[in-house]
VOFIRO-442479 format. One line per field, with one value per residue (C-alpha): residue number from 1; residue in one letter; x, y, z. Coordinates in nm, 3 decimals, decimal comma, padded with zeros to 5 digits. Example, Ala and Ser with C-alpha at 12.3 -4.5 7.8 and 13.67 -1.06 7.14 Angstrom:
2
n = c(1 / 2)
res = c(A / S)
xx = c(01,230 / 01,367)
yy = c(-00,450 / -00,106)
zz = c(00,780 / 00,714)
***
This chain:
54
n = c(1 / 2 / 3 / 4 / 5 / 6 / 7 / 8 / 9 / 10 / 11 / 12 / 13 / 14 / 15 / 16 / 17 / 18 / 19 / 20 / 21 / 22 / 23 / 24 / 25 / 26 / 27 / 28 / 29 / 30 / 31 / 32 / 33 / 34 / 35 / 36 / 37 / 38 / 39 / 40 / 41 / 42 / 43 / 44 / 45 / 46 / 47 / 48 / 49 / 50 / 51 / 52 / 53 / 54)
res = c(M / R / E / L / K / I / L / A / V / V / V / F / F / S / L / L / T / Y / Y / L / V / E / P / Y / A / H / H / E / M / H / K / K / V / D / A / Q / G / N / E / I / K / I / E / P / K / G / L / P / M / M / V / Q / R / I)
xx = c(10,051 / 10,119 / 10,163 / 09,864 / 09,634 / 09,768 / 09,736 / 09,403 / 09,344 / 09,528 / 09,292 / 08,982 / 09,043 / 09,137 / 08,817 / 08,597 / 08,742 / 08,753 / 08,362 / 08,286 / 08,478 / 08,492 / 08,064 / 08,123 / 08,410 / 08,259 / 07,921 / 08,162 / 08,399 / 08,127 / 07,837 / 07,585 / 07,524 / 07,307 / 07,358 / 07,421 / 07,632 / 07,327 / 07,423 / 07,155 / 07,013 / 06,916 / 06,781 / 06,948 / 06,748 / 06,821 / 06,923 / 06,889 / 06,521 / 06,449 / 06,648 / 06,363 / 06,091 / 06,194)
yy = c(-06,426 / -06,762 / -06,542 / -06,318 / -06,640 / -06,798 / -06,455 / -06,481 / -06,845 / -06,728 / -06,458 / -06,630 / -06,880 / -06,645 / -06,482 / -06,729 / -06,896 / -06,547 / -06,528 / -06,912 / -06,937 / -06,622 / -06,562 / -06,891 / -06,784 / -06,464 / -06,686 / -06,877 / -06,689 / -06,434 / -06,576 / -06,375 / -06,355 / -06,185 / -06,025 / -06,362 / -06,506 / -06,780 / -06,785 / -06,642 / -06,864 / -06,712 / -06,903 / -06,921 / -06,714 / -06,757 / -07,051 / -07,333 / -07,209 / -07,174 / -07,551 / -07,732 / -07,599 / -07,804)
zz = c(-12,747 / -12,579 / -12,282 / -12,308 / -12,322 / -11,992 / -11,809 / -11,935 / -11,823 / -11,479 / -11,434 / -11,540 / -11,268 / -11,029 / -11,034 / -11,028 / -10,765 / -10,597 / -10,678 / -10,592 / -10,266 / -10,113 / -10,000 / -09,854 / -09,687 / -09,574 / -09,444 / -09,259 / -09,109 / -08,980 / -08,772 / -08,721 / -08,306 / -08,098 / -07,750 / -07,544 / -07,794 / -07,992 / -08,330 / -08,564 / -08,851 / -09,161 / -09,443 / -09,751 / -10,059 / -10,416 / -10,620 / -10,343 / -10,299 / -10,676 / -10,698 / -10,451 / -10,607 / -10,965)
***
């Protein structure tokens, strides 16, 4: 039973890390560029916009 609890904790933190870090890493490593190679700025949507309104 102890091993099952340890496995659950490891899986939980692995999934938490994946869902929090992967989108940021994907965004940073795959910049959007136009035909001339200039970076395209994209406005963030979702939670940051909601936080600014409060």
